[in-house]
mmJSON file of the N, C-alpha and C atoms, coordinates in Angstrom:
{"data_MODEL":{"atom_site":{
"group_PDB":["ATOM","ATOM","ATOM","ATOM","ATOM","ATOM","ATOM","ATOM","ATOM","ATOM","ATOM","ATOM","ATOM","ATOM","ATOM","ATOM","ATOM","ATOM","ATOM","ATOM","ATOM","ATOM","ATOM","ATOM","ATOM","ATOM","ATOM","ATOM","ATOM","ATOM","ATOM","ATOM","ATOM","ATOM","ATOM","ATOM","ATOM","ATOM","ATOM","ATOM","ATOM","ATOM","ATOM","ATOM","ATOM","ATOM","ATOM","ATOM","ATOM","ATOM","ATOM","ATOM","ATOM","ATOM","ATOM","ATOM","ATOM","ATOM","ATOM","ATOM","ATOM","ATOM","ATOM","ATOM","ATOM","ATOM","ATOM","ATOM","ATOM","ATOM","ATOM","ATOM","ATOM","ATOM","ATOM","ATOM","ATOM","ATOM","ATOM","ATOM","ATOM","ATOM","ATOM","ATOM","ATOM","ATOM","ATOM","ATOM","ATOM","ATOM","ATOM","ATOM","ATOM","ATOM","ATOM","ATOM","ATOM","ATOM","ATOM","ATOM","ATOM","ATOM","ATOM","ATOM","ATOM","ATOM","ATOM","ATOM","ATOM","ATOM","ATOM","ATOM","ATOM","ATOM","ATOM","ATOM","ATOM","ATOM","ATOM","ATOM","ATOM","ATOM","ATOM","ATOM","ATOM","ATOM","ATOM","ATOM","ATOM","ATOM","ATOM","ATOM","ATOM","ATOM","ATOM","ATOM","ATOM","ATOM","ATOM","ATOM","ATOM","ATOM","ATOM","ATOM","ATOM","ATOM","ATOM","ATOM","ATOM","ATOM","ATOM","ATOM","ATOM","ATOM","ATOM","ATOM","ATOM","ATOM","ATOM","ATOM","ATOM","ATOM","ATOM","ATOM","ATOM","ATOM","ATOM","ATOM","ATOM","ATOM","ATOM","ATOM","ATOM","ATOM","ATOM","ATOM","ATOM","ATOM","ATOM","ATOM","ATOM","ATOM","ATOM","ATOM","ATOM","ATOM","ATOM","ATOM","ATOM","ATOM","ATOM","ATOM","ATOM","ATOM","ATOM","ATOM","ATOM","ATOM","ATOM","ATOM","ATOM","ATOM","ATOM","ATOM","ATOM","ATOM","ATOM","ATOM","ATOM","ATOM","ATOM","ATOM","ATOM","ATOM","ATOM","ATOM"],
"id":[1,2,3,4,5,6,7,8,9,10,11,12,13,14,15,16,17,18,19,20,21,22,23,24,25,26,27,28,29,30,31,32,33,34,35,36,37,38,39,40,41,42,43,44,45,46,47,48,49,50,51,52,53,54,55,56,57,58,59,60,61,62,63,64,65,66,67,68,69,70,71,72,73,74,75,76,77,78,79,80,81,82,83,84,85,86,87,88,89,90,91,92,93,94,95,96,97,98,99,100,101,102,103,104,105,106,107,108,109,110,111,112,113,114,115,116,117,118,119,120,121,122,123,124,125,126,127,128,129,130,131,132,133,134,135,136,137,138,139,140,141,142,143,144,145,146,147,148,149,150,151,152,153,154,155,156,157,158,159,160,161,162,163,164,165,166,167,168,169,170,171,172,173,174,175,176,177,178,179,180,181,182,183,184,185,186,187,188,189,190,191,192,193,194,195,196,197,198,199,200,201,202,203,204,205,206,207,208,209,210,211,212,213,214,215,216],
"type_symbol":["N","C","C","N","C","C","N","C","C","N","C","C","N","C","C","N","C","C","N","C","C","N","C","C","N","C","C","N","C","C","N","C","C","N","C","C","N","C","C","N","C","C","N","C","C","N","C","C","N","C","C","N","C","C","N","C","C","N","C","C","N","C","C","N","C","C","N","C","C","N","C","C","N","C","C","N","C","C","N","C","C","N","C","C","N","C","C","N","C","C","N","C","C","N","C","C","N","C","C","N","C","C","N","C","C","N","C","C","N","C","C","N","C","C","N","C","C","N","C","C","N","C","C","N","C","C","N","C","C","N","C","C","N","C","C","N","C","C","N","C","C","N","C","C","N","C","C","N","C","C","N","C","C","N","C","C","N","C","C","N","C","C","N","C","C","N","C","C","N","C","C","N","C","C","N","C","C","N","C","C","N","C","C","N","C","C","N","C","C","N","C","C","N","C","C","N","C","C","N","C","C","N","C","C","N","C","C","N","C","C","N","C","C","N","C","C"],
"label_atom_id":["N","CA","C","N","CA","C","N","CA","C","N","CA","C","N","CA","C","N","CA","C","N","CA","C","N","CA","C","N","CA","C","N","CA","C","N","CA","C","N","CA","C","N","CA","C","N","CA","C","N","CA","C","N","CA","C","N","CA","C","N","CA","C","N","CA","C","N","CA","C","N","CA","C","N","CA","C","N","CA","C","N","CA","C","N","CA","C","N","CA","C","N","CA","C","N","CA","C","N","CA","C","N","CA","C","N","CA","C","N","CA","C","N","CA","C","N","CA","C","N","CA","C","N","CA","C","N","CA","C","N","CA","C","N","CA","C","N","CA","C","N","CA","C","N","CA","C","N","CA","C","N","CA","C","N","CA","C","N","CA","C","N","CA","C","N","CA","C","N","CA","C","N","CA","C","N","CA","C","N","CA","C","N","CA","C","N","CA","C","N","CA","C","N","CA","C","N","CA","C","N","CA","C","N","CA","C","N","CA","C","N","CA","C","N","CA","C","N","CA","C","N","CA","C","N","CA","C","N","CA","C","N","CA","C","N","CA","C","N","CA","C","N","CA","C","N","CA","C","N","CA","C"],
"label_alt_id":[null,null,null,null,null,null,null,null,null,null,null,null,null,null,null,null,null,null,null,null,null,null,null,null,null,null,null,null,null,null,null,null,null,null,null,null,null,null,null,null,null,null,null,null,null,null,null,null,null,null,null,null,null,null,null,null,null,null,null,null,null,null,null,null,null,null,null,null,null,null,null,null,null,null,null,null,null,null,null,null,null,null,null,null,null,null,null,null,null,null,null,null,null,null,null,null,null,null,null,null,null,null,null,null,null,null,null,null,null,null,null,null,null,null,null,null,null,null,null,null,null,null,null,null,null,null,null,null,null,null,null,null,null,null,null,null,null,null,null,null,null,null,null,null,null,null,null,null,null,null,null,null,null,null,null,null,null,null,null,null,null,null,null,null,null,null,null,null,null,null,null,null,null,null,null,null,null,null,null,null,null,null,null,null,null,null,null,null,null,null,null,null,null,null,null,null,null,null,null,null,null,null,null,null,null,null,null,null,null,null,null,null,null,null,null,null],
"label_comp_id":["MET","MET","MET","PRO","PRO","PRO","LYS","LYS","LYS","SER","SER","SER","GLU","GLU","GLU","ILE","ILE","ILE","HIS","HIS","HIS","PRO","PRO","PRO","THR","THR","THR","TRP","TRP","TRP","PHE","PHE","PHE","LYS","LYS","LYS","GLU","GLU","GLU","THR","THR","THR","PRO","PRO","PRO","VAL","VAL","VAL","LEU","LEU","LEU","TRP","TRP","TRP","ASP","ASP","ASP","GLY","GLY","GLY","LYS","LYS","LYS","PRO","PRO","PRO","LEU","LEU","LEU","CYS","CYS","CYS","LEU","LEU","LEU","ILE","ILE","ILE","GLY","GLY","GLY","SER","SER","SER","THR","THR","THR","LYS","LYS","LYS","LYS","LYS","LYS","GLU","GLU","GLU","LEU","LEU","LEU","GLN","GLN","GLN","VAL","VAL","VAL","ASP","ASP","ASP","MET","MET","MET","TRP","TRP","TRP","LEU","LEU","LEU","GLY","GLY","GLY","ASN","ASN","ASN","HIS","HIS","HIS","PRO","PRO","PRO","PHE","PHE","PHE","TYR","TYR","TYR","THR","THR","THR","ASP","ASP","ASP","SER","SER","SER","GLN","GLN","GLN","VAL","VAL","VAL","LEU","LEU","LEU","VAL","VAL","VAL","ASP","ASP","ASP","SER","SER","SER","GLU","GLU","GLU","GLY","GLY","GLY","ARG","ARG","ARG","VAL","VAL","VAL","ASP","ASP","ASP","LYS","LYS","LYS","PHE","PHE","PHE","MET","MET","MET","LYS","LYS","LYS","LYS","LYS","LYS","TYR","TYR","TYR","GLY","GLY","GLY","LEU","LEU","LEU","ASP","ASP","ASP","SER","SER","SER","THR","THR","THR","ASP","ASP","ASP","GLN","GLN","GLN"],
"label_asym_id":["A","A","A","A","A","A","A","A","A","A","A","A","A","A","A","A","A","A","A","A","A","A","A","A","A","A","A","A","A","A","A","A","A","A","A","A","A","A","A","A","A","A","A","A","A","A","A","A","A","A","A","A","A","A","A","A","A","A","A","A","A","A","A","A","A","A","A","A","A","A","A","A","A","A","A","A","A","A","A","A","A","A","A","A","A","A","A","A","A","A","A","A","A","A","A","A","A","A","A","A","A","A","A","A","A","A","A","A","A","A","A","A","A","A","A","A","A","A","A","A","A","A","A","A","A","A","A","A","A","A","A","A","A","A","A","A","A","A","A","A","A","A","A","A","A","A","A","A","A","A","A","A","A","A","A","A","A","A","A","A","A","A","A","A","A","A","A","A","A","A","A","A","A","A","A","A","A","A","A","A","A","A","A","A","A","A","A","A","A","A","A","A","A","A","A","A","A","A","A","A","A","A","A","A","A","A","A","A","A","A","A","A","A","A","A","A"],
"label_entity_id":["1","1","1","1","1","1","1","1","1","1","1","1","1","1","1","1","1","1","1","1","1","1","1","1","1","1","1","1","1","1","1","1","1","1","1","1","1","1","1","1","1","1","1","1","1","1","1","1","1","1","1","1","1","1","1","1","1","1","1","1","1","1","1","1","1","1","1","1","1","1","1","1","1","1","1","1","1","1","1","1","1","1","1","1","1","1","1","1","1","1","1","1","1","1","1","1","1","1","1","1","1","1","1","1","1","1","1","1","1","1","1","1","1","1","1","1","1","1","1","1","1","1","1","1","1","1","1","1","1","1","1","1","1","1","1","1","1","1","1","1","1","1","1","1","1","1","1","1","1","1","1","1","1","1","1","1","1","1","1","1","1","1","1","1","1","1","1","1","1","1","1","1","1","1","1","1","1","1","1","1","1","1","1","1","1","1","1","1","1","1","1","1","1","1","1","1","1","1","1","1","1","1","1","1","1","1","1","1","1","1","1","1","1","1","1","1"],
"label_seq_id":[1,1,1,2,2,2,3,3,3,4,4,4,5,5,5,6,6,6,7,7,7,8,8,8,9,9,9,10,10,10,11,11,11,12,12,12,13,13,13,14,14,14,15,15,15,16,16,16,17,17,17,18,18,18,19,19,19,20,20,20,21,21,21,22,22,22,23,23,23,24,24,24,25,25,25,26,26,26,27,27,27,28,28,28,29,29,29,30,30,30,31,31,31,32,32,32,33,33,33,34,34,34,35,35,35,36,36,36,37,37,37,38,38,38,39,39,39,40,40,40,41,41,41,42,42,42,43,43,43,44,44,44,45,45,45,46,46,46,47,47,47,48,48,48,49,49,49,50,50,50,51,51,51,52,52,52,53,53,53,54,54,54,55,55,55,56,56,56,57,57,57,58,58,58,59,59,59,60,60,60,61,61,61,62,62,62,63,63,63,64,64,64,65,65,65,66,66,66,67,67,67,68,68,68,69,69,69,70,70,70,71,71,71,72,72,72],
"pdbx_PDB_ins_code":[null,null,null,null,null,null,null,null,null,null,null,null,null,null,null,null,null,null,null,null,null,null,null,null,null,null,null,null,null,null,null,null,null,null,null,null,null,null,null,null,null,null,null,null,null,null,null,null,null,null,null,null,null,null,null,null,null,null,null,null,null,null,null,null,null,null,null,null,null,null,null,null,null,null,null,null,null,null,null,null,null,null,null,null,null,null,null,null,null,null,null,null,null,null,null,null,null,null,null,null,null,null,null,null,null,null,null,null,null,null,null,null,null,null,null,null,null,null,null,null,null,null,null,null,null,null,null,null,null,null,null,null,null,null,null,null,null,null,null,null,null,null,null,null,null,null,null,null,null,null,null,null,null,null,null,null,null,null,null,null,null,null,null,null,null,null,null,null,null,null,null,null,null,null,null,null,null,null,null,null,null,null,null,null,null,null,null,null,null,null,null,null,null,null,null,null,null,null,null,null,null,null,null,null,null,null,null,null,null,null,null,null,null,null,null,null],
"Cartn_x":[116.748,115.598,114.401,113.208,112.024,111.54,110.9,110.359,109.14,109.047,107.972,106.702,106.76,105.577,104.782,105.151,104.438,103.374,103.342,102.398,101.09,99.94,98.663,98.519,97.632,97.35,96.62,97.036,96.425,95.523,94.257,93.294,93.118,93.421,93.38,91.961,91.03,89.653,88.699,88.588,87.693,86.367,85.257,83.963,83.526,83.018,82.412,80.913,80.279,78.859,78.039,76.892,75.908,74.579,74.023,72.743,72.789,73.947,74.113,74.368,74.389,74.591,76.001,76.726,78.08,78.068,78.943,79.075,80.277,81.425,82.644,83.658,84.798,85.907,87.096,87.732,88.924,89.946,91.152,92.18,92.069,92.195,92.047,92.716,92.861,93.376,92.241,91.003,89.842,89.234,88.565,87.988,86.785,85.995,84.866,84.615,84.046,83.761,82.266,81.672,80.267,80.206,79.406,79.244,77.771,77.533,76.177,75.776,76.73,76.483,77.417,76.923,77.743,77.125,77.738,77.313,75.86,75.373,74.016,72.913,73.241,72.183,72.503,73.558,73.911,72.983,72.424,71.469,72.026,73.302,73.883,73.806,74.068,74.097,72.735,71.78,70.468,69.409,69.805,68.906,67.77,68.034,67.021,67.487,68.358,68.906,67.811,67.748,66.727,67.413,66.873,67.417,66.9,67.818,67.438,67.402,66.226,66.041,66.19,67.32,67.493,67.245,66.172,65.775,65.513,64.991,64.604,65.753,66.932,68.107,68.007,67.488,67.364,66.343,65.203,64.182,64.718,65.46,66.038,67.019,67.843,68.792,68.061,67.044,66.288,65.6,65.026,64.345,65.343,66.496,67.53,68.001,68.192,68.715,67.639,66.381,65.269,65.226,65.524,65.542,64.28,63.888,62.766,63.372,62.83,63.408,63.395,62.597,62.557,63.567,64.251,65.271,66.455,67.087,68.284,69.504],
"Cartn_y":[-68.883,-68.063,-68.935,-68.697,-69.446,-69.019,-69.946,-69.649,-68.731,-67.747,-66.769,-67.167,-68.04,-68.371,-69.56,-70.14,-71.329,-71.012,-69.806,-69.453,-68.926,-69.256,-68.744,-67.243,-66.612,-65.188,-65.007,-64.017,-63.744,-62.522,-62.708,-61.613,-61.164,-59.906,-59.399,-59.254,-58.899,-58.672,-59.555,-60.81,-61.766,-61.774,-61.521,-61.553,-62.989,-63.195,-64.475,-64.277,-65.079,-64.904,-66.062,-65.741,-66.731,-66.326,-67.213,-66.96,-65.666,-65.403,-64.211,-62.936,-63.015,-61.83,-61.857,-60.742,-60.717,-60.775,-61.622,-61.726,-60.942,-61.138,-60.466,-60.502,-59.886,-59.903,-60.568,-61.496,-62.169,-62.274,-62.693,-62.953,-64.39,-64.603,-65.943,-66.025,-67.24,-67.442,-67.508,-67.383,-67.369,-65.969,-65.623,-64.282,-64.082,-65.148,-65.081,-66.477,-66.53,-67.797,-67.886,-69.035,-69.294,-70.255,-69.947,-70.839,-71.208,-72.425,-72.891,-72.651,-72.806,-72.622,-71.553,-70.808,-69.868,-69.705,-68.963,-68.824,-68.383,-67.559,-67.025,-67.985,-69.077,-70.012,-71.456,-71.674,-73.035,-73.483,-74.701,-75.173,-75.193,-75.458,-75.497,-74.132,-73.076,-71.735,-71.054,-71.524,-70.886,-71.649,-72.678,-73.503,-74.117,-74.433,-75.099,-76.501,-77.055,-78.38,-79.441,-80.323,-81.358,-82.718,-83.654,-85.007,-85.739,-86.296,-87.053,-88.523,-89.121,-90.497,-91.423,-92.118,-93.066,-94.467,-95.06,-96.424,-96.586,-95.557,-95.66,-95.645,-95.288,-95.312,-94.292,-93.103,-92.071,-92.507,-93.027,-93.497,-94.631,-95.538,-96.666,-96.152,-95.159,-94.579,-93.887,-93.081,-92.357,-93.319,-94.392,-95.372,-96.112,-96.452,-97.19,-96.41,-95.114,-94.296,-93.503,-93.743,-93.108,-91.611,-91.132,-89.693,-89.297,-88.036,-87.48,-86.655,-86.715,-86.021,-84.509,-83.967,-82.529,-82.072,-83.02,-82.67,-82.025,-81.09,-80.439,-80.91],
"Cartn_z":[127.133,126.852,126.479,127.073,126.68,125.295,124.61,123.282,123.425,122.543,122.675,121.94,120.938,120.149,120.675,121.817,122.293,123.34,123.836,124.891,124.296,124.914,124.405,124.695,123.962,124.164,125.487,126.265,127.571,127.452,127.826,127.835,129.276,129.545,130.926,131.458,130.604,131.049,130.245,130.666,130.035,130.781,130.089,130.788,131.076,132.29,132.668,132.545,131.666,131.368,131.903,132.476,132.902,132.291,131.492,130.833,130.01,129.414,128.589,129.363,130.689,131.522,132.107,132.07,132.629,134.155,134.702,136.153,136.653,135.987,136.419,135.286,135.51,134.565,135.233,134.509,135.027,133.908,134.243,133.25,132.772,131.456,130.9,129.537,129.039,127.689,126.669,127.108,126.213,126.208,125.105,124.989,125.892,126.118,127.053,127.61,128.802,129.467,129.764,129.476,129.772,130.962,131.971,133.121,133.276,133.765,134.025,135.476,136.383,137.818,138.362,139.292,140.041,141.412,142.268,143.658,143.787,142.903,142.99,142.597,141.891,141.507,141.88,142.644,143.056,144.187,144.085,145.098,146.524,146.694,148.041,148.717,147.973,148.545,148.562,147.78,147.73,148.524,149.268,150.087,149.27,148.018,147.206,146.822,147.66,147.384,147.511,146.541,146.493,146.494,147.27,147.268,146.035,145.277,144.096,144.496,144.42,144.84,143.644,143.578,142.479,143.016,142.567,142.922,144.418,145.074,146.476,147.462,147.033,147.919,149.039,148.73,149.761,150.814,150.375,151.317,152.183,151.575,152.314,153.377,153.02,153.961,155.11,154.766,155.793,156.751,156.227,157.06,157.956,157.409,158.145,159.368,159.218,160.322,161.038,160.724,161.43,161.26,160.066,159.799,159.033,159.248,158.502,157.368,156.156,154.998,155.16,156.091,156.304,157.354,158.02,159.004,158.302,158.969,158.399,159.125],
"occupancy":[1.0,1.0,1.0,1.0,1.0,1.0,1.0,1.0,1.0,1.0,1.0,1.0,1.0,1.0,1.0,1.0,1.0,1.0,1.0,1.0,1.0,1.0,1.0,1.0,1.0,1.0,1.0,1.0,1.0,1.0,1.0,1.0,1.0,1.0,1.0,1.0,1.0,1.0,1.0,1.0,1.0,1.0,1.0,1.0,1.0,1.0,1.0,1.0,1.0,1.0,1.0,1.0,1.0,1.0,1.0,1.0,1.0,1.0,1.0,1.0,1.0,1.0,1.0,1.0,1.0,1.0,1.0,1.0,1.0,1.0,1.0,1.0,1.0,1.0,1.0,1.0,1.0,1.0,1.0,1.0,1.0,1.0,1.0,1.0,1.0,1.0,1.0,1.0,1.0,1.0,1.0,1.0,1.0,1.0,1.0,1.0,1.0,1.0,1.0,1.0,1.0,1.0,1.0,1.0,1.0,1.0,1.0,1.0,1.0,1.0,1.0,1.0,1.0,1.0,1.0,1.0,1.0,1.0,1.0,1.0,1.0,1.0,1.0,1.0,1.0,1.0,1.0,1.0,1.0,1.0,1.0,1.0,1.0,1.0,1.0,1.0,1.0,1.0,1.0,1.0,1.0,1.0,1.0,1.0,1.0,1.0,1.0,1.0,1.0,1.0,1.0,1.0,1.0,1.0,1.0,1.0,1.0,1.0,1.0,1.0,1.0,1.0,1.0,1.0,1.0,1.0,1.0,1.0,1.0,1.0,1.0,1.0,1.0,1.0,1.0,1.0,1.0,1.0,1.0,1.0,1.0,1.0,1.0,1.0,1.0,1.0,1.0,1.0,1.0,1.0,1.0,1.0,1.0,1.0,1.0,1.0,1.0,1.0,1.0,1.0,1.0,1.0,1.0,1.0,1.0,1.0,1.0,1.0,1.0,1.0,1.0,1.0,1.0,1.0,1.0,1.0],
"B_iso_or_equiv":[0.0,0.0,0.0,0.0,0.0,0.0,0.0,0.0,0.0,0.0,0.0,0.0,0.0,0.0,0.0,0.0,0.0,0.0,0.0,0.0,0.0,0.0,0.0,0.0,0.0,0.0,0.0,0.0,0.0,0.0,0.0,0.0,0.0,0.0,0.0,0.0,0.0,0.0,0.0,0.0,0.0,0.0,0.0,0.0,0.0,0.0,0.0,0.0,0.0,0.0,0.0,0.0,0.0,0.0,0.0,0.0,0.0,0.0,0.0,0.0,0.0,0.0,0.0,0.0,0.0,0.0,0.0,0.0,0.0,0.0,0.0,0.0,0.0,0.0,0.0,0.0,0.0,0.0,0.0,0.0,0.0,0.0,0.0,0.0,0.0,0.0,0.0,0.0,0.0,0.0,0.0,0.0,0.0,0.0,0.0,0.0,0.0,0.0,0.0,0.0,0.0,0.0,0.0,0.0,0.0,0.0,0.0,0.0,0.0,0.0,0.0,0.0,0.0,0.0,0.0,0.0,0.0,0.0,0.0,0.0,0.0,0.0,0.0,0.0,0.0,0.0,0.0,0.0,0.0,0.0,0.0,0.0,0.0,0.0,0.0,0.0,0.0,0.0,0.0,0.0,0.0,0.0,0.0,0.0,0.0,0.0,0.0,0.0,0.0,0.0,0.0,0.0,0.0,0.0,0.0,0.0,0.0,0.0,0.0,0.0,0.0,0.0,0.0,0.0,0.0,0.0,0.0,0.0,0.0,0.0,0.0,0.0,0.0,0.0,0.0,0.0,0.0,0.0,0.0,0.0,0.0,0.0,0.0,0.0,0.0,0.0,0.0,0.0,0.0,0.0,0.0,0.0,0.0,0.0,0.0,0.0,0.0,0.0,0.0,0.0,0.0,0.0,0.0,0.0,0.0,0.0,0.0,0.0,0.0,0.0,0.0,0.0,0.0,0.0,0.0,0.0],
"pdbx_formal_charge":[null,null,null,null,null,null,null,null,null,null,null,null,null,null,null,null,null,null,null,null,null,null,null,null,null,null,null,null,null,null,null,null,null,null,null,null,null,null,null,null,null,null,null,null,null,null,null,null,null,null,null,null,null,null,null,null,null,null,null,null,null,null,null,null,null,null,null,null,null,null,null,null,null,null,null,null,null,null,null,null,null,null,null,null,null,null,null,null,null,null,null,null,null,null,null,null,null,null,null,null,null,null,null,null,null,null,null,null,null,null,null,null,null,null,null,null,null,null,null,null,null,null,null,null,null,null,null,null,null,null,null,null,null,null,null,null,null,null,null,null,null,null,null,null,null,null,null,null,null,null,null,null,null,null,null,null,null,null,null,null,null,null,null,null,null,null,null,null,null,null,null,null,null,null,null,null,null,null,null,null,null,null,null,null,null,null,null,null,null,null,null,null,null,null,null,null,null,null,null,null,null,null,null,null,null,null,null,null,null,null,null,null,null,null,null,null],
"auth_seq_id":[1,1,1,2,2,2,3,3,3,4,4,4,5,5,5,6,6,6,7,7,7,8,8,8,9,9,9,10,10,10,11,11,11,12,12,12,13,13,13,14,14,14,15,15,15,16,16,16,17,17,17,18,18,18,19,19,19,20,20,20,21,21,21,22,22,22,23,23,23,24,24,24,25,25,25,26,26,26,27,27,27,28,28,28,29,29,29,30,30,30,31,31,31,32,32,32,33,33,33,34,34,34,35,35,35,36,36,36,37,37,37,38,38,38,39,39,39,40,40,40,41,41,41,42,42,42,43,43,43,44,44,44,45,45,45,46,46,46,47,47,47,48,48,48,49,49,49,50,50,50,51,51,51,52,52,52,53,53,53,54,54,54,55,55,55,56,56,56,57,57,57,58,58,58,59,59,59,60,60,60,61,61,61,62,62,62,63,63,63,64,64,64,65,65,65,66,66,66,67,67,67,68,68,68,69,69,69,70,70,70,71,71,71,72,72,72],
"auth_comp_id":["MET","MET","MET","PRO","PRO","PRO","LYS","LYS","LYS","SER","SER","SER","GLU","GLU","GLU","ILE","ILE","ILE","HIS","HIS","HIS","PRO","PRO","PRO","THR","THR","THR","TRP","TRP","TRP","PHE","PHE","PHE","LYS","LYS","LYS","GLU","GLU","GLU","THR","THR","THR","PRO","PRO","PRO","VAL","VAL","VAL","LEU","LEU","LEU","TRP","TRP","TRP","ASP","ASP","ASP","GLY","GLY","GLY","LYS","LYS","LYS","PRO","PRO","PRO","LEU","LEU","LEU","CYS","CYS","CYS","LEU","LEU","LEU","ILE","ILE","ILE","GLY","GLY","GLY","SER","SER","SER","THR","THR","THR","LYS","LYS","LYS","LYS","LYS","LYS","GLU","GLU","GLU","LEU","LEU","LEU","GLN","GLN","GLN","VAL","VAL","VAL","ASP","ASP","ASP","MET","MET","MET","TRP","TRP","TRP","LEU","LEU","LEU","GLY","GLY","GLY","ASN","ASN","ASN","HIS","HIS","HIS","PRO","PRO","PRO","PHE","PHE","PHE","TYR","TYR","TYR","THR","THR","THR","ASP","ASP","ASP","SER","SER","SER","GLN","GLN","GLN","VAL","VAL","VAL","LEU","LEU","LEU","VAL","VAL","VAL","ASP","ASP","ASP","SER","SER","SER","GLU","GLU","GLU","GLY","GLY","GLY","ARG","ARG","ARG","VAL","VAL","VAL","ASP","ASP","ASP","LYS","LYS","LYS","PHE","PHE","PHE","MET","MET","MET","LYS","LYS","LYS","LYS","LYS","LYS","TYR","TYR","TYR","GLY","GLY","GLY","LEU","LEU","LEU","ASP","ASP","ASP","SER","SER","SER","THR","THR","THR","ASP","ASP","ASP","GLN","GLN","GLN"],
"auth_asym_id":["A","A","A","A","A","A","A","A","A","A","A","A","A","A","A","A","A","A","A","A","A","A","A","A","A","A","A","A","A","A","A","A","A","A","A","A","A","A","A","A","A","A","A","A","A","A","A","A","A","A","A","A","A","A","A","A","A","A","A","A","A","A","A","A","A","A","A","A","A","A","A","A","A","A","A","A","A","A","A","A","A","A","A","A","A","A","A","A","A","A","A","A","A","A","A","A","A","A","A","A","A","A","A","A","A","A","A","A","A","A","A","A","A","A","A","A","A","A","A","A","A","A","A","A","A","A","A","A","A","A","A","A","A","A","A","A","A","A","A","A","A","A","A","A","A","A","A","A","A","A","A","A","A","A","A","A","A","A","A","A","A","A","A","A","A","A","A","A","A","A","A","A","A","A","A","A","A","A","A","A","A","A","A","A","A","A","A","A","A","A","A","A","A","A","A","A","A","A","A","A","A","A","A","A","A","A","A","A","A","A","A","A","A","A","A","A"],
"auth_atom_id":["N","CA","C","N","CA","C","N","CA","C","N","CA","C","N","CA","C","N","CA","C","N","CA","C","N","CA","C","N","CA","C","N","CA","C","N","CA","C","N","CA","C","N","CA","C","N","CA","C","N","CA","C","N","CA","C","N","CA","C","N","CA","C","N","CA","C","N","CA","C","N","CA","C","N","CA","C","N","CA","C","N","CA","C","N","CA","C","N","CA","C","N","CA","C","N","CA","C","N","CA","C","N","CA","C","N","CA","C","N","CA","C","N","CA","C","N","CA","C","N","CA","C","N","CA","C","N","CA","C","N","CA","C","N","CA","C","N","CA","C","N","CA","C","N","CA","C","N","CA","C","N","CA","C","N","CA","C","N","CA","C","N","CA","C","N","CA","C","N","CA","C","N","CA","C","N","CA","C","N","CA","C","N","CA","C","N","CA","C","N","CA","C","N","CA","C","N","CA","C","N","CA","C","N","CA","C","N","CA","C","N","CA","C","N","CA","C","N","CA","C","N","CA","C","N","CA","C","N","CA","C","N","CA","C","N","CA","C","N","CA","C","N","CA","C","N","CA","C","N","CA","C"],
"pdbx_PDB_model_num":[1,1,1,1,1,1,1,1,1,1,1,1,1,1,1,1,1,1,1,1,1,1,1,1,1,1,1,1,1,1,1,1,1,1,1,1,1,1,1,1,1,1,1,1,1,1,1,1,1,1,1,1,1,1,1,1,1,1,1,1,1,1,1,1,1,1,1,1,1,1,1,1,1,1,1,1,1,1,1,1,1,1,1,1,1,1,1,1,1,1,1,1,1,1,1,1,1,1,1,1,1,1,1,1,1,1,1,1,1,1,1,1,1,1,1,1,1,1,1,1,1,1,1,1,1,1,1,1,1,1,1,1,1,1,1,1,1,1,1,1,1,1,1,1,1,1,1,1,1,1,1,1,1,1,1,1,1,1,1,1,1,1,1,1,1,1,1,1,1,1,1,1,1,1,1,1,1,1,1,1,1,1,1,1,1,1,1,1,1,1,1,1,1,1,1,1,1,1,1,1,1,1,1,1,1,1,1,1,1,1,1,1,1,1,1,1]
}}}
């Protein structure tokens, strides 16, 4: 028989919150979950992805392969 006191409490309807607003309900061992990113605000899915140029690496890559930064 497995021990009964070693398992965490399971909450069937745990709210997932983003910016204080509920997104959905899921099962979890925590009473509520806070998320920073989700499908509705992730840059990949919202076409607002920005290239971060650290020390000119992106420009060097674009120049090396003859690409324009506006190309998709």
